[in-house]
N, C-alpha and C positions, 0 to 999 in steps of 0.2 A: 220203803223205811220201816224198821221195826219199831213197835211202841210196847211198853211195859208200864203201865199207870200204876202197878202195885210195886214199881221201883222204889227202894227205899228212899232215896234222894228225891226222886219226883214227889212222892208223898210229903217229904220233910218241907220241901218248899212252898208246895202249894197249901200246907196247912198252916205253916209259919206266915205265909202271905195273907190269908185269911184272918187270923189271929190278929196282925197287924193292922186290920182293916184297910189292905192296898188291892186294887185291882192290878190286873198284869200290866195295865198301862202306866198307872203310878210308880209301880214296883221298876219297870223301865227305865222311865225318867230319873227316879231316884239315883239308881245303880248305873246307869250310863249304859247298860245292856240292852241289846236290841229287843223289840216285844216279840221277835218271832224266836229268837232263842229263848225266852222265858216260856213261852206256849209250848215250844217242842220239849224243853226239860220238864214241865209238868205233864206232859203227855208221855213220858218216858222215852222219848228218842234215844237210841242207845249209842249212838257215835256224835257226842258234843265234845267240844274242847274244854278240857278239864281245867284249865286256867280259868274259864268263864265260869264254869260250875263252882270252883272254889271263889270267885270273887263275889258270887251271889251268896254262897253258903257263909263267905265273912260276914256280909251285911246282916244275917241273924246271928252272929256270934259263933260261929262253927267252922271247922274245915274238914276237908277231905282226908282221911287217912286209913291205911291198910288195917284191916280187922281179920283175926285169926278165925278161919274156919273150922268147925268140929270134923271129926273123922267124917262121920255120917255125911254132912254138908258138900264135904269135898268128894265123896263116893258120888254122891248125887249129881253134883256139877258134873264132874268127869263121864257119868252116863249120858248127860246132854250134849257132849261135844261128838 
């Protein structure tokens, strides 16, 4: 399982949860999402269901959407493939 704690979504969820003074367990209870899912998302697991990611983002008033990359970022990503 590939983990990337620097993943922007992982960081956003972790920071938003902490700002809301919620534990992972409490966030799981409130949103109806599994504790394992929340833990794996915050750890940056790379292959999570987008519908669940969106459900959690919606809880914090956000949504997942495409973001254009700069030419430099696209070239960097192409080099990693």
